[in-house]
N, C-alpha and C positions, 0 to 999 in steps of 0.2 A: 546766646545768653546775654541779657542786658547787664549794665553796670549802673547801680543806684549811687549817686554821688553824695548823698548825705543821709546817713543812718546813725541814730544815737542808740546802740545797742544796750542791753540790760547788763552792764558791768558794774562791779560793786560800787565804785565811787559816783555812779548815777542813782544809787538806790534812794536817796534823798532829793533828786532833782525834780522840779515842779512837773516835767512831762512823765514822770513815774509816780507821783504822789497825788496830784491834784486832778484826780479823774474827771470831776464834774467841769471844771474849767477846760481841760484839754478836749473833752468830748464836745463841749459847746463850741470851742474854737474849730474843731474839725467839721462839725456840722455846718458851720457858716460857709465852708468851701464845698459843702455837699458830699462829704466823705465820712468815713469812720476812722477811728483810731486803730493802730495795730493791737492785735491781741496780746502782745508782749507787754503792753502798757499796764495791763492788768495782772498778768501772771508773772512778770519779771523773769520770763524764761527765755534764754538763749535758743533753746530748741524750737520754741514757738516762733521766733523770729526767722530761723532758718527754714521752717516749714513754709512760712509765708513767702520768703524769697523764692523757694522752689515752685510754689503755686503761681507766683507772679512771672516766672521765666526770668528771675534775676540771679545770675550766676555769682556776681561779687557785689559787695557794698563797701563804699568809701566811708571810713569812720573818722570824723575830725573830733579830737578831744576838746571839749569846752570847758576851759579852766573856771570861767565865771559861773559854770553850773556845777562846779565840784569836780569835774573830770580830772582823772589821774593818768598821765602817760604810761605809768607802769601797768595799769589795767590794760591799756591798749597793747602793750608789748605781750602781756600774757594771752590776750585775745588772738594775736597774730601768731603765736606760738602754737596755740590750740587749732586754729583754723586758717592755716596759711593761704589756703586757695580761695577762701570765701570773703576775707576782709582785706581792705587796703587801709593802711593807717596813715593819718595826718597828725603829727604831734601837735599838742596845744601849747602855744607860746604867748605869754603875757609879757611884752616888751619893756613896760615901764616898772616892772617889779625888779629891773636890773638888766641893762642891755648885755653885760658880760655873762651873767647867768643865763640869759636867754640864747646867746650865741653857744654856750657850753651845752645847753639842752639840745639845740639843733644838731650839734655834733655828736652827741651821745644817741639821740633817737633816730636821726636821719641819715647824716654822713656815715656814721659808724654803726647804725641800728637798722631796725627792720621797716621804718616808716618811709613812705614815698615822698612826703612833703610836710608842710606845716599848716596849721590852722590859727588865724588871727581873729580877734573879736574886738575891734576898736571901742564899740559903745557898750561892751558887757564886762570888760576887765575892771578890777577894783578901782583903778584910776583910768577913766575913759581918756581916749585920745583920738585926734583926727588923723586920717591915713597920710597927709602930707606933713606930719609932725617930724622934724628932722632928728629927733631922738631916735626915731625908728629906722632911719636910713641905714645904720650898719647892719641891720637884719636884711633889708632889702639888697644892700651890696653883696652880702653873702650869698643870698638865694640867686641873685642874678649871676654872680660868678660861677657858682657851683651847678646851676641849672636845677635848683630846688623849687618846685611848684608851690604856690601859696593860695590856700582857700581862705577867703576872707568873708565874714558875715558882714554884708553890706546892703541894707535894705530890710524892710519888714516893719511889722506893727510896733514891736516893743522897743522903745529907744528913749534915752533921756532927751533927745532932741533931733530933729530932722537934720540939723547942720552936720551931724556925724556921718550922714550919707550924701554929702554934698558932691554931685557928679564932677565939678571942676576940680576938686581936690584929687579925686581919683584919677582924672585925666592926666594931671601933673605927674603923679607917681608912675603911671603907665608909660608916659613919654620919657621919664628920667631914667627908668629901668627897663628897657625893651627886652632885656634877656630874662626877665622874671615872668613866668606865666602867672597870672592872677585869675582866680575863678571867684566870682561874687555870688556867694550863697544868699538867697532871697533876690538875686538878680537886680539889685539896686532899686527894688520897688520902694516908693511909687514913682521914681523918676525913670520910667520905663524908655520913653522915647529918647531921652538924653543919654542913658546908659547904652541903648543900642547904637546910638551914633559913635559914642566912644569906642565900644567894641569893634565896630565897623572900621573906625579909623586906627586903632591900636590892636594890632594882631596878637598881642600877648593877653588880651582880656577875653575871658570866657564868662558865660552867664549860666548859673544854676538857679532858675527861678523857683524850683521846688513847689511849694503850695500856691505860689502867685502865679503859676500856670494854670491853676485849676479854679475856674469860675471867679476869677478876681478882676477888678478893674485893671485894665492894661494887659490881661492875658492874651486878648486877640493880637496885640502888637508882638508879644513874644512868639506867637504862632506864626505870624507873618514873617518875623525875622527868620525863624527856623525853615521856612519855605523859600528863602531867597537870600538875603545879604549875609545872614549869620547861621547858615545851615551847618557850618563847621565850627561853631563856637557855643552853641547851646547844649546844656548837659541835663540829662534825665536825672531827677533827684525827688525823693519823697518827703524828706524831714521827718521820717519814722522816729518815734512811735506816734507823733501828733496826727500825721497823715499815714494811713496804712500803705504798706508797699504795693499791696493788691490794687487798691483804688487808684493810687498815683500811676502805676504802670498802665492800667486800663485806660485812664484818662489821657495820658501822653500818646498812647497808640491810637486813640479814637478822636482826638480833639480837632483834627484837621490838618495835622502834619502830613505832607505827601509821602506816599510809600517810599519813594526814591530817596527822601531825606531822613526817614526814621532810623535806619542803621547808624547815622551819624550822630543823631541825638541820644539814641538809647545805649550806645556802646562806643563807637569809633572816636568821637570827640573826647571822651574821658580817657581812652587809652593814649591818645596823642597828648593831651594835657599832662597826664602822669608820666609819660615817658615809657609806656609799657610795650 
């Protein structure tokens, strides 16, 4: 069974998030990638999401809490208590709202809680920040020291400026904290070639291209990387509900990734990244 590395389930604090309220925009966005949205985007039904996971052969879904979209870590705790075998939690952390508070949250939800790691969103927090901002280094130091994996939204269409996805800044952080596993949600898009070079050079960097693996400029480069130099660092992800898990899984399995590398992309790499 596969592991979907990026799913935003219908938990209460996402009820007003744009991917559960702005159907027309979300459907148009999904259609540009040649896919459909998840049914749960319309029903706000967790059971609908689980049915879709089963149909797609996805045993577990990684849930990063997005504080910039209203996500609440306590919703994640309740979800993990209800479905401990189906969901893997990444606690949402907004560093610049107070580093000490952020470190306390990591302790509460990860070190002493049910989450496997943390989720950071430099370009979506109330105060945007660059990945090499030294104010965030105490969080990196903790994660490096305690082996806490970090999923970071790094790349994609919606951003206040492309400078927030500057590859060189990410390279500096990956080099400075080699003990911290970093997964880039959206895969650093559109800087695909540069990010693939960084991931090849820094073995603590993983790429979760999600929708940008599907009919997007640069997607063939992700596929080439999965068939060779980064077979052990590409992660299957759907970004559901914007892209249905069913469509994403079908695409990843049929996009040209060689059968010998598919188990790595669809499951094994996520297990290694998360320490499962």
